[in-house]
Structure formats: C-alpha cells, structure tokens
Backbone bond lengths (Angstrom), bond angles and torsions (degrees), N, CA, C in turn:
res aa  C-N    CA-C-N  psi(-1)  N-CA   C-N-CA  omega(-1)  CA-C   N-CA-C  phi
1 M - - - 1.459 - - 1.533 108.98 -
2 I 1.326 115.58 133.12 1.458 117.45 179.18 1.523 109.74 -95.87
3 G 1.311 114.29 147.36 1.450 120.49 -179.17 1.519 111.86 -79.80
4 F 1.304 114.74 174.78 1.464 122.07 -177.37 1.530 111.53 -58.04
5 F 1.333 117.23 -47.82 1.459 119.84 -175.49 1.530 111.65 -70.26
6 E 1.331 117.02 -35.28 1.460 119.79 175.57 1.523 110.12 -64.21
7 H 1.333 116.56 -39.87 1.457 121.45 177.83 1.531 110.31 -63.71
8 Q 1.322 116.62 -43.70 1.466 121.32 179.55 1.530 110.51 -60.70
9 Y 1.342 116.08 -44.09 1.460 119.95 -178.18 1.528 110.96 -68.37
10 L 1.327 117.26 -38.25 1.461 121.23 176.07 1.527 109.84 -62.73
11 S 1.317 117.32 -42.35 1.470 121.56 177.44 1.524 110.71 -61.55
12 Y 1.331 116.84 -41.30 1.469 121.91 177.97 1.532 110.01 -59.77
13 K 1.336 117.36 -46.20 1.464 121.38 -178.73 1.526 110.88 -65.84
14 K 1.321 116.40 -41.34 1.465 119.74 178.93 1.527 110.74 -66.96
15 D 1.329 117.48 -38.61 1.471 120.55 176.74 1.527 110.36 -60.87
16 H 1.323 116.65 -38.66 1.462 121.42 178.54 1.537 109.52 -60.90
17 I 1.316 116.88 -46.62 1.458 121.18 179.41 1.526 110.57 -66.93
18 K 1.322 117.49 -36.70 1.468 120.53 177.31 1.529 110.91 -61.75
19 N 1.337 117.66 -37.23 1.462 120.55 176.25 1.523 110.30 -60.76
20 L 1.314 116.61 -41.65 1.461 120.91 -179.70 1.527 110.97 -70.03
21 L 1.322 115.59 -37.70 1.470 120.03 177.23 1.522 111.36 -64.69
22 A 1.316 116.95 -36.66 1.463 120.22 178.36 1.527 109.81 -58.83
23 L 1.327 116.71 -40.65 1.468 120.42 176.65 1.523 110.51 -68.77
24 A 1.334 116.38 -48.19 1.465 120.43 -176.33 1.524 111.65 -60.12
25 K 1.324 116.74 -33.40 1.466 120.27 -177.33 1.528 112.84 -97.94
26 A 1.327 117.01 4.78 1.464 120.97 -176.59 1.524 112.61 -59.79
27 D 1.333 116.78 -32.98 1.466 119.71 -179.57 1.531 111.90 -95.39
28 G 1.329 116.39 8.73 1.459 120.82 178.24 1.521 114.07 84.02
29 F 1.314 116.88 0.19 1.462 121.35 -178.46 1.514 109.26 -144.90
30 M 1.330 116.32 135.17 1.457 119.43 176.05 1.527 108.37 -107.55
31 H 1.318 115.33 118.30 1.454 122.06 179.32 1.528 109.44 -66.53
32 E 1.315 116.64 148.19 1.467 122.25 -179.49 1.536 111.49 -55.85
33 K 1.339 116.83 -39.65 1.471 120.52 -179.56 1.526 110.80 -69.45
34 E 1.330 116.99 -32.52 1.469 120.33 175.89 1.526 109.69 -66.28
35 E 1.324 116.01 -40.89 1.465 119.64 179.28 1.527 110.99 -64.80
36 K 1.330 116.93 -41.38 1.472 120.35 177.09 1.532 110.50 -60.62
37 M 1.332 115.45 -42.89 1.471 119.69 179.54 1.522 109.73 -63.71
38 L 1.304 117.20 -40.02 1.463 121.96 179.26 1.530 110.86 -59.37
39 Y 1.320 116.76 -45.19 1.466 120.98 177.66 1.526 110.85 -63.94
40 K 1.316 116.61 -40.61 1.470 121.08 179.77 1.536 110.28 -61.77
41 I 1.318 115.90 -45.62 1.468 120.43 179.85 1.528 109.80 -67.45
42 G 1.336 116.88 -43.18 1.461 120.73 178.65 1.517 111.99 -57.81
43 K 1.325 116.20 -42.21 1.473 120.25 178.35 1.528 110.78 -65.36
44 R 1.344 116.19 -37.70 1.471 120.01 177.51 1.527 110.26 -59.67
45 Y 1.325 116.02 -32.25 1.463 121.23 178.66 1.524 112.75 -87.85
46 G 1.325 117.04 4.09 1.456 120.61 175.42 1.520 115.15 84.80
47 L 1.320 117.39 14.30 1.462 120.07 177.29 1.524 109.85 -83.39
48 K 1.299 115.65 148.35 1.460 121.71 177.04 1.528 108.88 -84.84
49 D 1.336 115.58 155.58 1.470 120.48 179.93 1.525 111.46 -53.05
50 R 1.331 117.25 -42.13 1.467 120.34 -177.68 1.535 111.06 -64.47
51 Q 1.339 116.89 -34.55 1.466 120.06 178.78 1.533 110.26 -68.83
52 I 1.321 116.20 -40.11 1.463 120.84 179.10 1.529 109.40 -68.36
53 K 1.346 116.18 -45.00 1.464 120.93 179.71 1.523 111.17 -58.75
54 E 1.318 116.32 -40.07 1.470 120.88 178.59 1.528 110.38 -58.79
55 L 1.323 116.18 -41.48 1.468 120.49 178.93 1.530 110.84 -70.87
56 V 1.328 116.66 -43.65 1.470 121.14 -179.62 1.526 110.68 -61.75
57 D 1.319 116.62 -42.48 1.470 121.11 -177.45 1.524 114.12 -78.75
58 S 1.312 116.81 -10.68 1.456 121.09 -177.67 1.530 111.08 -62.55
59 K 1.298 115.77 141.44 1.469 121.44 176.18 1.531 110.78 -88.72
60 E 1.329 115.52 -0.90 1.462 121.42 179.65 1.529 109.65 -60.78
61 K 1.314 116.11 139.76 1.461 120.43 173.86 1.521 106.12 -87.34
62 F 1.317 115.22 113.73 1.459 119.61 -175.33 1.517 111.50 -81.16
63 H 1.311 114.54 139.19 1.452 122.63 175.64 1.521 107.69 -115.84
64 V 1.310 115.54 156.59 1.455 120.08 -177.32 1.524 110.31 -69.31
65 N 1.329 114.88 128.71 1.459 122.06 173.66 1.521 107.22 -96.58
66 V 1.319 116.98 125.43 1.459 121.65 -177.00 1.532 109.28 -90.11
67 P 1.346 116.30 116.79 1.468 119.48 177.12 1.531 111.60 -63.79
68 N 1.333 114.75 161.94 1.467 120.83 -175.30 1.516 114.86 -79.00
69 N 1.332 118.31 -21.47 1.466 118.57 -175.27 1.533 110.90 -137.42
70 H 1.315 115.15 165.83 1.466 121.59 -174.87 1.530 112.13 -62.76
71 I 1.303 117.96 -41.04 1.468 120.61 -178.81 1.525 110.49 -60.84
72 D 1.336 117.11 -46.24 1.463 120.34 178.94 1.528 111.07 -64.80
73 K 1.322 117.31 -37.09 1.470 120.15 176.85 1.531 110.27 -61.85
74 M 1.315 115.61 -44.34 1.462 119.62 -179.96 1.524 111.60 -66.94
75 N 1.317 117.08 -33.92 1.461 119.87 177.46 1.527 111.09 -67.73
76 V 1.324 116.78 -35.01 1.470 119.90 173.21 1.532 108.88 -64.11
77 L 1.321 117.24 -45.00 1.468 120.29 179.68 1.527 111.53 -62.32
78 Y 1.317 117.12 -38.09 1.468 121.40 176.84 1.533 109.61 -56.66
79 D 1.321 115.60 -50.51 1.458 119.74 -178.43 1.530 112.13 -70.67
80 L 1.331 117.28 -31.51 1.470 119.52 174.37 1.530 110.28 -63.08
81 M 1.328 116.93 -38.90 1.465 119.93 178.20 1.534 109.88 -64.16
82 L 1.337 116.94 -40.42 1.468 119.84 176.31 1.526 110.67 -59.47
83 M 1.335 115.87 -40.56 1.470 120.25 179.59 1.529 111.29 -68.42
84 V 1.328 117.07 -40.35 1.468 121.00 179.65 1.529 109.84 -58.80
85 Y 1.326 116.48 -42.25 1.459 120.67 -176.99 1.533 113.21 -87.94
86 A 1.332 118.83 -5.66 1.466 122.27 -172.63 1.526 113.86 -55.64
87 D 1.323 116.57 -41.57 1.468 118.99 -177.19 1.531 112.85 -94.92
88 G 1.336 116.33 5.83 1.454 120.99 177.41 1.517 115.08 80.40
89 V 1.338 116.38 1.85 1.465 120.85 -179.40 1.528 108.90 -128.67
90 V 1.326 115.78 122.67 1.466 120.52 176.32 1.523 107.02 -93.23
91 E 1.327 115.63 111.18 1.466 121.90 -176.21 1.534 110.16 -93.48
92 K 1.327 115.55 150.47 1.469 120.59 178.53 1.522 111.39 -59.91
93 N 1.334 116.85 -38.69 1.464 118.84 -179.03 1.534 111.37 -67.84
94 E 1.337 117.53 -29.08 1.468 120.49 175.94 1.531 110.61 -69.30
95 I 1.314 116.06 -40.99 1.472 120.29 177.38 1.527 109.50 -63.91
96 A 1.334 116.65 -45.37 1.468 120.95 179.30 1.531 110.09 -60.96
97 F 1.332 117.05 -41.09 1.459 120.61 177.92 1.528 110.32 -60.48
98 C 1.321 116.95 -47.00 1.469 120.97 -179.77 1.526 111.48 -63.66
99 E 1.337 116.83 -37.74 1.468 119.97 177.30 1.530 110.58 -64.17
100 D 1.327 116.52 -38.51 1.463 120.57 176.48 1.529 110.68 -64.86
101 V 1.325 116.40 -40.94 1.463 121.04 178.72 1.527 110.98 -60.36
102 V 1.333 116.55 -49.08 1.466 118.18 -176.75 1.524 111.74 -65.59
103 K 1.319 116.64 -31.58 1.468 119.09 175.60 1.531 109.29 -61.61
104 K 1.344 116.60 -44.03 1.468 120.94 177.71 1.527 111.46 -65.29
105 F 1.327 116.22 -27.34 1.467 121.67 178.36 1.528 112.23 -80.89
106 G 1.352 117.16 -3.55 1.465 120.23 -178.70 1.521 112.29 77.92
107 M 1.328 115.19 32.81 1.463 120.44 -179.23 1.524 109.30 -124.10
108 K 1.332 115.37 159.97 1.462 121.73 177.96 1.530 109.30 -77.22
109 K 1.332 116.62 144.30 1.467 120.12 -177.11 1.527 112.31 -65.11
110 E 1.302 117.72 -18.98 1.471 121.14 179.16 1.530 112.04 -61.47
111 V 1.335 116.45 -22.32 1.463 119.57 179.18 1.530 110.33 -61.67
112 V 1.315 117.83 -32.06 1.464 121.48 -179.98 1.531 109.94 -63.85
113 H 1.318 116.76 -46.58 1.469 120.88 -178.86 1.526 110.72 -68.89
114 W 1.318 116.67 -35.88 1.465 120.95 176.12 1.530 109.57 -61.39
115 L 1.331 116.21 -46.45 1.467 119.77 179.42 1.529 111.44 -65.06
116 L 1.335 117.07 -46.75 1.463 120.67 -178.18 1.525 113.00 -65.41
117 D 1.324 116.45 -46.09 1.462 120.93 -170.85 1.527 114.16 -86.91
118 E 1.318 116.88 -31.19 1.464 118.98 -173.99 1.528 113.69 -112.59
119 I 1.308 116.93 -43.64 1.464 119.91 -172.36 1.535 110.99 -85.84
120 F 1.319 117.53 -42.84 1.468 122.70 -179.80 1.530 109.82 -106.64
121 E 1.298 116.09 38.74 1.455 121.10 -176.27 1.538 110.55 -49.44
122 K 1.327 115.35 123.40 1.470 123.60 -179.03 1.529 112.34 59.46
123 G 1.328 117.29 24.32 1.459 120.65 174.85 1.509 115.77 85.60
124 T 1.317 117.41 3.95 1.463 120.63 -179.98 1.525 109.52 -89.05
125 P 1.337 117.63 115.90 1.462 119.33 -179.75 1.525 111.46 -70.66
126 P 1.319 115.57 151.41 1.466 118.73 177.69 1.526 110.25 -71.12
127 P 1.323 117.39 154.67 1.471 120.16 175.62 1.532 110.04 -61.16
128 P 1.332 116.91 146.11 1.475 120.47 -177.47 1.531 113.89 -53.35
129 D 1.332 117.68 -36.62 1.464 119.02 -178.69 1.527 112.20 -68.09
130 E 1.327 117.92 -24.55 1.461 121.29 177.23 1.525 111.87 -85.81
131 W 1.335 116.90 -24.95 1.463 121.00 -175.96 1.520 111.44 -58.66
132 S 1.336 118.25 -38.60 1.473 120.43 -179.32 1.528 110.97 -62.24
133 E 1.327 116.66 -34.02 1.465 119.87 176.66 1.533 110.66 -66.61
134 F 1.327 116.60 -40.21 1.459 120.74 179.40 1.528 111.22 -67.64
135 I 1.323 116.32 -33.28 1.469 120.42 176.90 1.516 109.69 -60.51
136 E 1.336 116.33 -46.49 1.469 121.05 179.34 1.526 110.90 -64.86
137 E 1.318 116.59 -44.51 1.467 120.65 -179.89 1.522 110.86 -61.25
138 A 1.323 116.97 -42.50 1.466 120.92 179.40 1.518 111.18 -63.58
139 E 1.325 116.37 -39.03 1.465 119.35 179.90 1.525 110.40 -62.76
140 K 1.335 117.51 -41.22 1.455 121.53 -178.75 1.526 112.32 -71.86
141 K 1.344 116.82 -41.46 1.460 120.83 -171.65 1.535 114.76 -92.88
142 Y 1.326 117.76 -27.46 1.459 119.06 -168.86 1.518 115.76 -122.20
143 T 1.320 117.90 0.54 1.466 119.15 177.29 1.527 107.68 -81.63
144 V 1.330 115.32 133.96 1.460 120.91 178.64 1.528 107.45 -74.65
145 K 1.309 115.48 124.18 1.470 121.26 -179.77 1.526 109.35 -78.57
146 K 1.315 115.37 133.85 1.469 120.04 -178.89 1.494 111.17 -92.20
C-alpha cells in the first residue's frame, strides 16, 4: 500500500507525462520517436514501462496540468521541447500547442521561441547545470506580471 505522499508524487509524475502526451497527440498521431522520447522521460521520472504504456494507450483526451511553481513549469517546458524535436520536425501545431501551454502557465508566448531558437538550438538540450540559469532568466523575462 502506498502512502498519501507517495500517491501525490506519483500523480505529479503522471501529470507531467500527460502534459507531454497532450503535445504528442495534438496532431492525432504520435510518431514512433516521440513515443520513445516519452518512455525515456518517464523513466527519468521513475515511472515503470507499464505505467507509461497505460498512459500512452489511454483513450483519455489529455489536458494541460499546470504545475504549482515556476521551476516545475520550466521542467515541463524542457521536456516539451524534447518532444517537439523528437521526430526531427518542428511542426506549427506543436509550436501553437506550446504557446497555449505557456499562456496557461502565466508566461509570455515568446518564451517558446526563445527556447526553440536559442536554448534548444537544433534540438540539443542545454546541459543541466545551465538549465537553472535559464529557469531564472525565463522567470524575469517571460512571466506575465499580475
């Protein structure tokens, strides 16, 4: 039996994968390379193949889950960028999806182009030690002020 906090953390990880699935299925088709990337990211989050497969095979229409803090939002965006570049083709509908996501995250849509064009140039993710700097920069430059 899992405890309350373990359940909460599992839900958080599954919500993260659901966000990525929403992008992958946005065009009605999930490319094989996108699915491989999804499994890779899921494993990084400690999910088992069967847990990821259950989400992938689900007929549920996934909606974006908004994380509670800026760091988690940026980590979702990091993985969304990996998914966008997974099949080697950046589609307009993927960009539009990401712009919609950042709007829900309370961020300016320009953050998507900054990530695509400068930070993930040609699909290469930044080193983890640099990512924390980009998180701070994004918060200063792209968060919508209330």
